All heavy atoms as an XYZ file, in Angstrom:
996
protein
N     131.573     90.551     67.065
C     130.799     91.576     67.834
C     129.416     91.577     67.386
O     128.967     91.467     66.265
C     131.580     92.936     67.400
C     130.834     94.136     68.081
S     131.440     94.213     69.754
C     130.681     95.646     70.286
N     128.543     91.584     68.455
C     127.083     91.631     68.297
C     126.606     93.106     67.782
O     127.094     94.107     68.313
C     126.379     91.282     69.570
C     126.616     89.859     69.955
S     125.835     89.511     71.590
C     127.076     90.015     72.747
N     125.618     93.152     67.050
C     125.054     94.473     66.444
C     124.461     95.093     67.752
O     123.792     94.531     68.655
C     123.936     93.907     65.536
C     124.273     92.610     65.122
C     125.105     92.020     66.189
N     124.537     96.420     67.744
C     123.976     97.181     68.841
C     122.483     97.036     69.068
O     121.999     97.083     70.191
C     124.332     98.757     68.551
N     121.743     96.881     68.008
C     120.384     96.635     68.092
C     120.024     95.398     68.989
O     119.217     95.408     69.775
C     119.649     96.581     66.637
C     118.274     96.262     66.675
C     117.737     96.079     65.329
C     116.278     95.581     65.270
N     115.872     95.345     63.889
N     120.737     94.271     68.662
C     120.522     93.133     69.382
C     120.905     93.230     70.811
O     120.163     92.702     71.745
C     121.293     91.927     68.816
C     120.861     91.514     67.340
C     121.671     90.429     66.731
O     122.764     90.105     67.212
N     121.287     89.911     65.612
N     121.969     93.875     71.084
C     122.315     94.174     72.550
C     121.345     94.854     73.302
O     120.930     94.581     74.324
C     123.773     94.835     72.595
C     124.845     93.872     72.064
C     123.997     95.352     73.970
C     126.146     94.598     71.880
N     120.721     95.950     72.529
C     119.675     96.742     73.261
C     118.428     96.029     73.458
O     117.853     96.134     74.557
C     119.432     97.963     72.241
C     118.561     99.016     72.797
C     118.331    100.164     71.814
C     117.658    101.273     72.468
N     117.622    102.431     71.489
N     118.034     95.092     72.631
C     116.900     94.232     72.743
C     117.053     93.285     73.853
O     116.181     93.154     74.828
C     116.568     93.413     71.387
C     115.602     92.375     71.670
C     116.169     94.357     70.314
N     118.222     92.639     73.962
C     118.464     91.671     75.078
C     118.514     92.472     76.386
O     117.931     91.994     77.388
C     119.780     90.915     74.794
C     119.650     89.998     73.549
C     120.197     90.078     76.025
C     118.521     89.058     73.593
N     119.231     93.561     76.450
C     119.243     94.309     77.684
C     117.831     94.860     78.140
O     117.574     94.679     79.334
C     120.156     95.503     77.567
C     121.595     95.238     77.662
C     122.495     96.463     77.752
N     123.845     96.094     77.818
C     124.859     96.638     77.314
N     124.684     97.771     76.641
N     126.172     96.231     77.487
N     117.036     95.200     77.275
C     115.661     95.653     77.598
C     114.893     94.504     78.148
O     114.189     94.584     79.092
C     114.999     96.191     76.275
O     113.706     96.500     76.562
N     114.925     93.306     77.585
C     114.238     92.200     78.042
C     114.828     91.801     79.428
O     113.989     91.340     80.329
C     114.413     91.067     77.102
C     113.534     89.740     77.408
C     112.021     90.144     77.549
O     111.534     91.017     76.949
N     111.314     89.402     78.236
N     115.985     91.755     79.652
C     116.676     91.511     80.926
C     116.137     92.468     82.002
O     115.891     92.097     83.138
C     118.152     91.462     80.858
C     118.749     90.332     80.089
C     120.288     90.595     80.045
C     118.443     88.998     80.642
N     115.957     93.671     81.565
C     115.407     94.709     82.583
C     113.880     94.369     82.833
O     113.500     94.464     84.058
C     115.509     96.109     82.033
C     115.084     97.229     82.847
C     115.177     98.546     82.303
O     116.133     98.829     81.625
O     114.318     99.359     82.584
N     113.218     93.946     81.924
C     111.805     93.526     82.172
C     111.745     92.413     83.117
O     110.954     92.399     84.010
C     111.010     93.168     80.832
C     109.762     92.463     81.149
C     110.842     94.455     80.020
N     112.667     91.349     82.916
C     112.669     90.191     83.709
C     113.104     90.619     85.132
O     112.636     90.076     86.189
C     113.534     89.178     83.132
C     112.930     88.420     81.875
C     114.065     87.699     81.190
C     111.826     87.617     82.181
N     114.094     91.484     85.259
C     114.540     91.896     86.570
C     113.465     92.595     87.284
O     113.263     92.321     88.614
N     112.716     93.425     86.710
C     111.531     94.130     87.448
C     110.586     93.092     87.787
O     109.992     93.152     88.859
C     110.897     95.111     86.498
C     111.785     96.311     86.227
O     112.809     96.454     86.944
O     111.540     96.988     85.319
N     110.279     92.101     86.943
C     109.330     91.038     87.220
C     109.771     90.205     88.481
O     109.045     89.891     89.332
C     109.208     90.070     86.072
C     108.206     89.034     86.170
C     106.847     89.247     86.264
C     108.669     87.731     86.333
C     105.934     88.264     86.412
C     107.772     86.718     86.518
C     106.383     86.889     86.594
N     111.109     89.872     88.491
C     111.677     89.160     89.626
C     111.494     89.867     90.826
O     111.166     89.380     91.900
C     113.106     88.747     89.369
C     113.909     88.004     90.502
C     115.218     87.944     90.260
C     115.998     87.253     91.337
N     115.900     88.005     92.717
N     111.757     91.184     90.896
C     111.679     92.115     92.104
C     110.229     92.101     92.586
O     109.964     91.895     93.766
C     112.075     93.488     91.702
C     113.564     93.681     91.522
O     114.281     92.650     91.793
O     113.988     94.719     90.981
N     109.230     92.166     91.708
C     107.770     92.100     92.069
C     107.516     90.735     92.759
O     106.730     90.755     93.768
C     106.991     92.458     90.843
C     107.002     93.792     90.465
C     106.190     94.154     89.169
O     105.369     93.335     88.823
N     106.416     95.260     88.602
N     107.950     89.682     92.045
C     107.633     88.388     92.622
C     108.320     88.169     94.002
O     107.732     87.583     94.930
C     108.065     87.199     91.622
C     107.937     85.844     92.102
C     107.146     87.359     90.265
N     109.609     88.682     94.113
C     110.265     88.504     95.372
C     109.508     89.174     96.543
O     109.366     88.669     97.668
C     111.717     89.146     95.329
C     112.659     88.171     94.564
O     112.215     87.024     94.196
O     113.617     88.620     94.100
N     109.031     90.444     96.166
C     108.228     91.261     97.176
C     106.983     90.466     97.564
O     106.530     90.483     98.723
C     107.782     92.587     96.658
C     108.986     93.499     96.532
O     110.019     93.308     97.208
O     108.815     94.578     95.820
N     106.370     89.830     96.592
C     105.164     89.056     96.783
C     105.436     87.861     97.740
O     104.674     87.522     98.691
C     104.445     88.649     95.635
C     103.222     87.831     95.707
C     102.084     88.523     96.444
C     102.811     87.381     94.338
N     106.489     87.260     97.428
C     106.933     86.072     98.219
C     107.244     86.486     99.661
O     106.753     85.715    100.631
C     108.075     85.356     97.594
C     108.496     83.964     98.122
C     107.344     83.040     98.169
C     109.767     83.518     97.496
N     107.882     87.596     99.815
C     108.109     88.028    101.161
C     106.838     88.225    102.029
O     106.692     87.903    103.155
C     109.018     89.298    101.202
C     110.519     88.932    101.089
C     111.399     90.095    101.259
N     111.245     91.200    100.305
C     111.726     91.246     99.129
N     112.686     90.260     98.777
N     111.658     92.227     98.225
N     105.917     88.917    101.296
C     104.588     89.127    101.989
C     103.946     87.867    102.338
O     103.452     87.800    103.439
C     103.779     89.964    100.905
S     102.149     90.233    101.497
N     103.915     86.921    101.467
C     103.223     85.584    101.615
C     103.901     84.913    102.808
O     103.164     84.413    103.775
C     103.232     84.754    100.452
C     102.305     85.301     99.357
C     102.816     83.259    100.770
C     102.461     84.657     97.961
N     105.292     84.866    102.952
C     106.013     84.269    103.970
C     105.671     84.773    105.281
O     105.500     84.186    106.324
C     107.524     84.308    103.730
S     107.996     83.242    102.372
N     105.559     86.170    105.396
C     105.262     86.922    106.632
C     103.903     86.442    107.153
O     103.607     86.156    108.300
C     105.303     88.371    106.379
O     106.673     88.711    105.955
C     104.986     89.121    107.701
N     102.905     86.471    106.219
C     101.536     86.084    106.580
C     101.535     84.558    107.021
O     100.824     84.299    108.009
C     100.520     86.227    105.403
C      99.224     85.663    105.676
C     100.524     87.714    104.996
N     102.212     83.675    106.434
C     102.298     82.264    106.776
C     102.894     82.250    108.249
O     102.431     81.398    109.112
C     103.097     81.420    105.863
C     102.213     81.290    104.513
C     103.521     80.082    106.440
C     102.965     80.629    103.339
N     103.929     82.981    108.483
C     104.564     82.989    109.768
C     103.549     83.423    110.870
O     103.606     82.771    111.986
C     105.831     83.820    109.856
C     107.004     83.313    109.118
C     108.176     84.230    109.152
O     108.028     85.382    109.322
N     109.378     83.801    108.657
N     102.819     84.486    110.609
C     101.863     84.865    111.633
C     100.851     83.838    111.884
O     100.441     83.565    113.033
C     101.086     86.205    111.163
C      99.966     86.573    112.041
C     102.127     87.320    111.069
N     100.339     83.156    110.750
C      99.323     81.957    110.991
C      99.885     80.877    111.718
O      99.200     80.277    112.630
N     101.140     80.604    111.458
C     101.693     79.426    112.142
C     102.040     79.717    113.624
O     101.891     78.837    114.399
C     102.991     78.997    111.397
C     102.696     78.264    110.170
C     104.060     77.956    109.298
O     105.092     78.503    109.590
O     103.832     77.204    108.347
N     102.349     80.951    113.907
C     102.693     81.436    115.230
C     101.429     81.293    116.088
O     101.433     80.935    117.219
C     103.167     82.865    115.138
O     103.279     83.332    116.473
N     100.278     81.600    115.500
C      98.956     81.585    116.249
C      98.646     80.019    116.427
O      98.165     79.745    117.554
C      97.860     82.200    115.348
C      96.536     82.118    116.093
C      96.150     83.181    117.079
C      95.437     81.253    116.017
N      94.879     82.854    117.577
C      94.497     81.690    116.883
C      95.236     80.123    115.265
C      93.251     80.946    117.108
C      94.082     79.320    115.427
C      93.091     79.868    116.283
N      98.852     79.200    115.368
C      98.645     77.736    115.675
C      99.440     77.162    116.776
O      99.016     76.176    117.400
C      98.853     77.039    114.288
C      97.816     77.186    113.244
C      98.403     76.511    111.926
C      96.455     76.639    113.596
N     100.627     77.681    116.858
C     101.648     77.210    117.908
C     101.375     77.852    119.247
O     102.189     77.694    120.205
C     103.032     77.377    117.542
C     103.306     76.493    116.172
C     104.738     76.735    115.589
O     105.396     77.649    116.124
O     105.059     76.254    114.577
N     100.334     78.635    119.251
C      99.882     79.425    120.499
C     101.053     80.431    120.991
O     101.079     80.583    122.237
C      99.481     78.467    121.598
C      98.324     77.617    121.141
C      97.799     76.567    122.182
O      98.426     76.540    123.256
O      96.870     75.913    121.930
N     101.720     80.952    120.076
C     102.780     81.960    120.458
C     102.127     83.300    120.345
O     102.809     84.313    120.592
C     104.014     81.746    119.527
C     104.795     80.575    119.903
C     106.130     80.509    119.181
N     105.717     80.157    117.699
C     106.488     80.433    116.707
N     107.626     80.972    116.871
N     106.107     80.035    115.526
N     100.946     83.330    119.848
C     100.231     84.569    119.580
C      98.961     84.586    120.254
O      98.220     83.644    120.161
C     100.126     84.792    118.020
C      99.608     86.168    117.653
O      99.019     86.842    118.426
O      99.934     86.582    116.551
N      98.592     85.648    120.912
C      97.390     85.708    121.827
C      96.284     86.326    121.105
O      95.267     86.729    121.762
C      97.615     86.394    123.084
C      98.011     87.791    122.974
O      98.191     88.204    121.880
N      98.263     88.421    124.138
N      96.299     86.498    119.845
C      95.082     87.000    119.095
C      93.915     86.009    119.086
O      94.142     84.719    119.135
C      95.461     87.271    117.645
C      96.524     88.400    117.446
C      96.832     88.617    116.065
C      97.751     89.801    115.870
N      98.531     89.796    114.672
N      92.739     86.486    118.968
C      91.507     85.633    118.935
C      91.435     84.960    117.592
O      92.096     85.394    116.591
C      90.251     86.384    119.215
O      90.061     87.424    118.037
C      90.307     87.174    120.487
N      90.642     83.994    117.442
C      90.405     83.143    116.201
C      89.930     84.269    115.206
O      90.516     84.258    114.034
C      89.368     82.130    116.295
C      88.930     81.610    115.076
C      89.710     80.719    114.300
C      87.737     82.045    114.513
C      89.276     80.276    113.048
C      87.333     81.594    113.262
C      88.070     80.741    112.591
N      88.946     85.083    115.578
C      88.327     86.035    114.634
C      89.454     86.970    114.129
O      89.464     87.433    112.899
C      87.250     86.898    115.189
O      86.294     85.899    115.748
C      86.565     87.795    114.316
N      90.361     87.496    114.994
C      91.374     88.434    114.634
C      92.327     87.804    113.605
O      92.702     88.430    112.620
C      92.143     88.915    115.825
C      91.350     89.806    116.736
O      90.303     90.376    116.345
O      91.693     90.041    117.934
N      92.784     86.624    114.006
C      93.728     85.883    113.022
C      93.081     85.569    111.778
O      93.675     85.790    110.687
C      94.499     84.745    113.768
C      95.644     84.396    112.979
C      93.546     83.560    113.877
C      96.777     85.299    113.166
N      91.846     85.191    111.877
C      91.245     84.823    110.615
C      90.919     86.012    109.658
O      91.206     85.916    108.436
C      89.885     84.141    110.887
C      89.308     83.518    109.592
C      89.555     82.376    109.035
C      88.146     84.166    109.058
C      89.044     81.804    107.903
C      87.444     83.825    107.853
C      88.050     82.537    107.401
O      87.352     82.041    106.131
N      90.564     87.187    110.257
C      90.368     88.338    109.535
C      91.706     88.759    108.929
O      91.838     89.250    107.852
C      89.709     89.402    110.400
C      89.373     90.696    109.637
C      88.230     90.526    108.689
O      87.245     89.914    109.000
N      88.359     90.950    107.535
N      92.890     88.721    109.734
C      94.146     89.103    109.213
C      94.515     88.281    108.033
O      94.997     88.787    107.045
C      95.216     89.023    110.411
C      96.560     89.120    109.969
C      97.104     90.389    109.611
C      97.388     87.939    109.713
C      98.387     90.537    109.292
C      98.613     88.047    109.335
C      99.205     89.423    109.001
N      94.378     86.957    108.235
C      94.739     86.011    107.053
C      93.899     86.323    105.873
O      94.395     86.326    104.700
C      94.629     84.625    107.706
C      95.590     84.147    108.596
C      95.345     82.788    109.137
C      97.079     84.244    108.117
N      92.629     86.577    106.042
C      91.745     86.807    104.939
C      92.173     88.091    104.243
O      92.268     88.106    102.980
C      90.294     86.923    105.426
O      89.876     85.720    106.021
C      89.361     87.236    104.245
N      92.406     89.213    105.022
C      92.706     90.477    104.388
C      94.140     90.309    103.670
O      94.262     90.875    102.536
C      92.779     91.574    105.472
C      91.459     91.835    105.952
O      90.413     91.602    105.407
N      91.389     92.541    107.100
N      95.097     89.686    104.327
C      96.393     89.532    103.749
C      96.381     88.705    102.524
O      97.118     88.928    101.528
C      97.367     89.047    104.827
C      97.666     90.013    105.866
C      98.241     91.359    105.398
O      99.082     91.407    104.627
N      97.531     92.413    105.701
N      95.583     87.625    102.506
C      95.417     86.723    101.318
C      94.895     87.556    100.242
O      95.379     87.489     99.095
C      94.557     85.542    101.578
O      95.179     84.752    102.704
C      94.442     84.649    100.429
N      93.830     88.411    100.463
C      93.324     89.273     99.375
C      94.332     90.255     98.863
O      94.360     90.411     97.706
C      92.084     90.059     99.954
N      95.103     90.718     99.819
C      96.186     91.758     99.347
C      97.134     91.010     98.476
O      97.623     91.564     97.391
C      96.780     92.379    100.597
C      97.795     93.508    100.092
C      98.246     94.250    101.457
O      97.650     94.439    102.434
O      99.549     94.473    101.361
N      97.588     89.870     98.874
C      98.592     89.065     98.108
C      98.063     88.685     96.690
O      98.792     88.773     95.721
C      98.995     87.774     98.865
S     100.051     88.048    100.278
N      96.813     88.284     96.734
C      96.070     87.950     95.399
C      96.097     89.188     94.510
O      96.368     89.173     93.304
C      94.684     87.440     95.595
C      94.831     85.903     96.189
C      94.041     87.298     94.270
C      93.560     85.341     96.602
N      95.737     90.349     95.209
C      95.765     91.592     94.308
C      97.154     91.937     93.812
O      97.237     92.319     92.598
C      95.214     92.755     95.290
O      95.251     93.976     94.645
N      98.117     91.757     94.578
C      99.437     91.989     94.226
C      99.789     91.082     93.042
O     100.479     91.476     92.001
C     100.561     91.937     95.315
C     100.469     93.108     96.358
C     101.432     92.836     97.456
C     101.417     93.903     98.461
N     102.372     93.657     99.631
N      99.444     89.843     93.196
C      99.744     88.861     92.172
C      99.052     89.204     90.838
O      99.723     88.982     89.811
C      99.272     87.535     92.649
S      99.714     86.202     91.558
N      97.822     89.561     90.896
C      97.068     89.805     89.752
C      97.621     91.188     89.060
O      97.363     91.360     87.903
C      95.639     89.884     89.857
O      95.272     91.053     90.770
N      98.264     92.052     89.810
C      98.806     93.278     89.244
C     100.205     93.142     88.594
O     100.674     93.955     87.934
C      98.835     94.369     90.240
O      99.869     94.200     91.236
N     100.782     91.885     88.749
C     102.099     91.685     88.143
C     101.834     91.242     86.724
O     101.066     90.254     86.463
C     102.892     90.505     88.905
C     103.231     90.938     90.327
C     104.105     90.102     88.193
C     103.778     89.837     91.188
N     102.316     91.886     85.774
C     102.146     91.506     84.316
C     102.653     90.074     84.060
O     103.729     89.683     84.579
C     102.871     92.549     83.581
C     103.839     93.147     84.525
C     103.378     92.990     85.828
N     101.880     89.417     83.309
C     102.308     87.975     83.044
C     102.927     87.793     81.692
O     103.397     86.703     81.406
C     100.956     86.996     83.095
C      99.882     87.460     82.173
C      99.897     86.975     80.791
C      98.802     88.198     82.626
C      98.891     87.410     79.943
C      97.853     88.575     81.730
C      97.868     88.172     80.426
O      96.892     88.533     79.536
N     103.037     88.775     80.929
C     103.833     88.760     79.680
C     105.017     89.561     79.741
O     105.428     90.104     80.746
N     105.560     89.719     78.539
C     106.761     90.619     78.463
C     106.300     91.763     77.511
O     105.414     91.620     76.676
C     107.917     89.849     77.847
O     107.648     89.445     76.608
N     107.153     92.803     77.587
C     106.936     93.892     76.573
C     107.269     93.388     75.192
O     108.104     92.428     74.987
C     107.805     95.084     76.936
C     107.418     95.814     78.188
C     108.354     96.934     78.484
O     109.023     97.384     77.505
O     108.455     97.313     79.678
N     106.745     94.022     74.229
C     107.133     93.689     72.844
C     108.663     94.019     72.716
O     109.004     95.115     72.948
C     106.352     94.470     71.859
C     106.663     94.198     70.425
O     106.825     93.078     70.063
O     106.888     95.258     69.713
N     109.357     93.121     72.122
C     110.795     93.347     72.009
C     111.099     94.631     71.283
O     112.008     95.432     71.506
C     111.430     92.198     71.284
C     112.057     91.217     72.300
C     111.406     90.906     73.472
C     113.194     90.520     71.987
C     111.904     90.035     74.376
C     113.715     89.553     72.835
C     113.026     89.291     74.057
N     110.330     94.805     70.152
C     110.701     95.928     69.332
C     110.406     97.303     70.060
O     111.127     98.231     69.915
C     109.808     95.801     68.105
S     110.160     94.444     66.973
N     109.228     97.321     70.720
C     108.842     98.585     71.514
C     109.963     98.719     72.605
O     110.309     99.927     72.880
C     107.459     98.519     72.025
C     106.468     98.603     70.995
C     105.029     98.483     71.548
O     104.890     97.845     72.608
N     104.031     98.977     70.849
N     110.267     97.701     73.348
C     111.210     97.809     74.426
C     112.552     98.312     73.900
O     113.210     99.061     74.673
C     111.351     96.508     75.114
N     112.962     97.941     72.805
C     114.280     98.228     72.170
C     114.181     99.564     71.419
O     115.213    100.132     71.100
C     114.863     97.231     71.251
N     112.986    100.081     71.095
C     112.825    101.348     70.464
C     113.530    101.300     69.110
O     114.400    102.181     68.720
C     113.304    102.437     71.376
C     112.886    103.826     70.754
O     111.802    103.956     70.110
O     113.702    104.804     70.926
N     113.275    100.277     68.350
C     113.879    100.106     67.033
C     112.871    100.348     65.961
O     111.698    100.425     66.230
C     114.517     98.683     66.798
O     113.394     97.818     66.930
C     115.523     98.353     67.834
N     113.295    100.599     64.855
C     112.411    100.855     63.728
C     112.094     99.582     62.748
O     111.177     99.598     62.082
C     112.904    101.993     62.772
O     114.199    101.645     62.238
C     112.985    103.327     63.534
N     112.925     98.654     62.955
C     112.879     97.459     62.157
C     111.934     96.482     62.959
O     112.053     96.378     64.098
C     114.132     96.794     61.745
C     115.051     97.669     60.973
C     116.376     97.041     60.675
O     116.441     95.884     60.773
O     117.319     97.788     60.543
N     111.145     95.715     62.137
C     110.230     94.753     62.870
C     111.004     93.478     63.405
O     112.095     93.119     62.822
C     109.174     94.195     61.783
C     110.020     94.501     60.458
C     110.795     95.745     60.676
N     110.565     92.957     64.431
C     111.174     91.758     64.982
C     110.533     90.486     64.364
O     109.444     90.433     64.076
C     110.980     91.711     66.507
S     111.824     92.939     67.409
N     111.488     89.522     64.236
C     110.920     88.304     63.697
C     110.631     87.120     64.713
O     109.999     86.174     64.459
C     112.038     87.648     62.716
C     112.256     88.613     61.465
O     111.304     89.321     61.187
O     113.414     88.567     61.068
N     111.231     87.340     66.007
C     111.142     86.318     67.016
C     110.000     86.698     67.938
O     110.006     87.635     68.668
C     112.396     86.300     67.795
O     113.537     86.127     66.849
C     112.432     85.167     68.712
N     108.920     85.769     67.987
C     107.896     85.935     69.048
C     108.501     85.675     70.399
O     109.386     84.786     70.616
C     106.790     84.937     68.627
C     107.518     83.951     67.845
C     108.798     84.648     67.266
N     107.863     86.284     71.449
C     108.406     86.069     72.784
C     107.231     85.483     73.636
O     106.247     85.973     73.596
C     108.787     87.512     73.497
C     109.217     87.283     74.879
C     109.870     88.151     72.647
N     107.515     84.422     74.268
C     106.588     83.847     75.198
C     107.326     83.428     76.616
O     108.460     83.164     76.459
C     105.968     82.478     74.580
O     107.150     81.599     74.289
C     105.254     82.647     73.354
N     106.692     83.686     77.565
C     107.166     83.385     78.850
C     106.188     82.484     79.530
O     105.124     82.756     79.750
C     107.405     84.632     79.677
C     108.294     85.624     79.037
C     107.737     84.387     81.160
C     108.455     86.921     79.745
N     106.638     81.237     80.013
C     105.728     80.314     80.727
C     105.471     80.968     82.047
O     106.355     81.502     82.756
C     106.571     79.038     80.785
C     107.928     79.377     80.573
C     107.920     80.686     79.748
N     104.270     80.804     82.534
C     103.757     81.401     83.767
C     103.953     80.375     84.896
O     104.465     80.673     85.920
C     102.281     81.867     83.658
C     102.348     82.924     82.536
C     101.965     82.506     84.927
C     100.994     83.418     82.205
N     103.454     79.254     84.667
C     103.502     78.156     85.732
C     104.179     76.858     85.163
O     104.212     76.712     83.929
C     102.114     77.783     86.218
C     101.389     78.974     86.996
C      99.986     78.507     87.262
C     102.158     79.452     88.260
N     104.675     76.056     85.979
C     105.296     74.823     85.516
C     104.359     73.950     84.673
O     104.770     73.299     83.716
C     105.793     73.976     86.801
C     106.902     74.666     87.441
C     107.362     73.798     88.582
C     108.410     74.453     89.395
N     108.901     73.836     90.505
N     103.040     73.981     85.017
C     102.009     73.202     84.240
C     101.453     73.903     83.089
O     100.589     73.500     82.325
C     100.992     72.483     85.091
C     100.280     73.482     85.917
O     100.391     74.731     85.705
O      99.639     73.108     86.932
N     102.035     75.052     82.575
C     101.791     75.803     81.523
C     100.281     76.177     81.326
O      99.665     76.027     80.344
C     102.271     75.094     80.235
C     103.752     75.162     80.190
O     104.360     76.099     80.590
O     104.328     74.109     79.634
N      99.626     76.520     82.436
C      98.281     76.994     82.233
C      98.118     78.326     81.526
O      99.046     79.085     81.522
C      97.654     77.140     83.647
C      97.433     75.930     84.389
C      96.760     76.098     85.786
C      96.483     74.798     86.468
N      95.773     74.945     87.697
N      97.019     78.505     80.888
C      96.838     79.686     80.074
C      96.569     80.977     81.024
O      96.056     80.630     82.158
C      95.646     79.585     79.183
C      95.827     78.517     78.086
C      96.891     79.065     77.073
O      96.924     80.310     76.757
O      97.610     78.313     76.682
N      97.055     82.105     80.751
C      96.816     83.235     81.531
C      95.348     83.354     81.914
O      94.961     83.805     83.042
C      97.319     84.460     80.684
C      98.260     83.772     79.801
C      97.737     82.377     79.534
N      94.435     83.132     81.065
C      92.959     83.225     81.293
C      92.554     82.328     82.406
O      91.755     82.591     83.220
C      92.176     83.067     80.043
O      92.325     81.756     79.495
N      93.144     81.195     82.443
C      92.786     80.126     83.481
C      93.296     80.663     84.735
O      92.639     80.510     85.800
C      93.360     78.785     83.229
C      92.679     78.093     82.027
C      93.386     76.835     81.607
O      94.603     76.706     81.704
N      92.528     75.879     81.117
N      94.453     81.288     84.903
C      94.988     81.773     86.159
C      94.226     82.858     86.570
O      93.943     82.903     87.770
C      96.528     82.177     85.802
C      97.307     81.005     85.584
C      97.066     82.905     87.135
C      98.807     81.306     85.031
N      93.774     83.798     85.647
C      92.972     84.918     86.090
C      91.604     84.342     86.627
O      91.130     84.944     87.563
C      92.754     85.919     84.895
C      93.990     86.600     84.491
C      93.708     87.477     83.278
C      94.555     87.475     85.618
N      91.019     83.367     86.046
C      89.776     82.831     86.635
C      89.943     82.182     87.941
O      89.187     82.423     88.863
C      89.256     81.691     85.542
C      88.668     82.201     84.334
C      88.274     81.064     83.410
C      87.385     83.064     84.548
N      91.125     81.623     88.171
C      91.425     81.021     89.484
C      91.572     82.078     90.485
O      91.067     82.008     91.644
C      92.746     80.215     89.433
C      93.130     79.637     90.696
C      92.239     78.505     91.116
N      92.865     77.938     92.317
C      92.103     77.588     93.463
N      90.875     77.760     93.486
N      92.713     77.225     94.493
N      92.270     83.256     90.200
C      92.431     84.340     91.131
C      91.106     84.926     91.377
O      90.693     85.288     92.522
C      93.418     85.407     90.570
C      94.777     84.872     90.436
C      93.305     86.601     91.279
C      95.775     85.666     89.701
N      90.182     85.097     90.360
C      88.862     85.621     90.606
C      88.096     84.764     91.507
O      87.414     85.280     92.483
C      88.191     85.798     89.293
C      86.764     86.438     89.356
C      86.150     86.628     88.073
O      86.858     86.961     87.102
O      84.983     86.399     87.926
N      88.248     83.544     91.366
C      87.600     82.526     92.299
C      88.055     82.628     93.685
O      87.179     82.697     94.644
C      87.749     81.080     91.695
O      87.297     80.151     92.657
N      89.278     82.839     93.768
C      89.918     82.954     95.198
C      89.408     84.328     95.755
O      89.028     84.282     97.001
C      91.369     82.982     95.118
C      92.026     81.501     94.802
S      93.661     81.648     94.254
C      94.418     81.668     95.867
N      89.324     85.323     95.055
C      88.823     86.605     95.481
C      87.403     86.560     95.982
O      87.023     87.070     96.991
C      88.967     87.738     94.400
C      90.474     88.148     94.169
C      90.591     89.072     92.969
O      89.808     89.156     92.091
O      91.625     89.778     93.108
N      86.590     85.839     95.235
C      85.115     85.708     95.581
C      85.052     84.951     96.789
O      84.161     85.225     97.673
C      84.366     85.025     94.423
C      84.242     85.862     93.146
O      84.241     87.044     93.276
N      83.998     85.196     92.037
N      85.936     83.863     96.992
C      85.887     83.061     98.247
C      86.212     83.948     99.410
O      85.569     83.881    100.509
C      86.832     81.861     98.132
O      86.874     81.170     99.256
N      87.238     84.765     99.214
C      87.652     85.598    100.349
C      86.568     86.633    100.649
O      86.325     86.938    101.804
C      89.031     86.318     99.981
C      90.126     85.405     99.872
C      89.192     87.526    100.894
C      91.424     85.922     99.223
N      85.857     87.220     99.724
C      84.719     88.102     99.955
C      83.649     87.416    100.664
O      83.112     87.933    101.603
C      84.344     88.760     98.569
O      85.310     89.398     97.864
C      83.146     89.668     98.776
N      83.327     86.227    100.240
C      82.302     85.461    101.009
C      82.679     85.187    102.380
O      81.853     85.376    103.288
C      82.014     84.131    100.205
O      81.642     84.444     98.800
C      80.898     83.353    100.847
N      83.853     84.772    102.617
C      84.294     84.498    103.968
C      84.372     85.722    104.878
O      84.048     85.707    106.021
C      85.630     83.792    103.958
C      85.560     82.304    103.464
O      84.650     81.625    103.636
N      86.652     81.835    102.912
N      84.740     86.843    104.245
C      84.774     88.017    105.073
C      83.513     88.544    105.398
O      83.140     88.972    106.568
C      85.411     89.224    104.103
O      86.745     88.867    103.826
N      82.387     88.330    104.559
C      81.047     88.683    104.822
C      80.622     87.785    106.023
O      79.758     88.229    106.892
C      80.085     88.558    103.639
C      80.362     89.590    102.603
C      79.505     89.429    101.388
C      79.805     90.566    100.407
N      79.054     90.327     99.072
N      80.908     86.476    106.026
C      80.458     85.544    107.034
C      81.004     86.120    108.436
O      80.443     85.924    109.474
C      80.977     84.193    106.784
C      79.926     83.457    105.828
C      80.242     81.920    105.926
N      80.706     81.753    104.572
C      81.291     80.615    104.190
N      81.400     79.642    105.063
N      81.655     80.379    102.954
N      82.312     86.508    108.399
C      82.956     86.952    109.622
C      82.176     88.107    110.270
O      81.963     88.266    111.417
C      84.372     87.301    109.450
C      85.202     86.006    109.143
C      84.999     87.983    110.574
C      86.583     86.248    108.770
N      81.837     89.098    109.363
C      81.202     90.258    109.726
C      79.743     90.066    110.306
O      79.258     90.908    111.203
C      81.072     91.328    108.626
C      82.438     91.911    108.234
C      82.328     92.711    107.102
C      83.732     93.237    106.562
N      83.701     94.112    105.530
N      79.129     88.978    110.053
C      77.795     88.637    110.471
C      77.808     87.793    111.688
O      78.676     87.223    112.173
C      76.907     88.002    109.337
O      77.535     86.796    108.902
C      76.687     88.963    108.263
């Protein structure tokens, strides 16, 4: 039989991961919808103007990036999540991408994408 403390720690971490999965699933659905709208326009099934579709894609891309940057990239501290009084010995790490980029590099990439979107949005308005 496993100690109650260990069970509580594991359940807490699974809850964190479940919440993270839900947020990523929502983001993926949003991205897929935006892609479908863009592909529909390319296949001439949508009668929107180039400016309308470009503005839509730009705004939706910015929204998706915003949602992505608001998803936490780490996990809660196991000890705090489990609400225990004894310290934990096991560090927790969660890989973010397959090529194991550092979170700071990912945030820099997102910031670069946001700047690009802002610049393109300004060009559309002028």
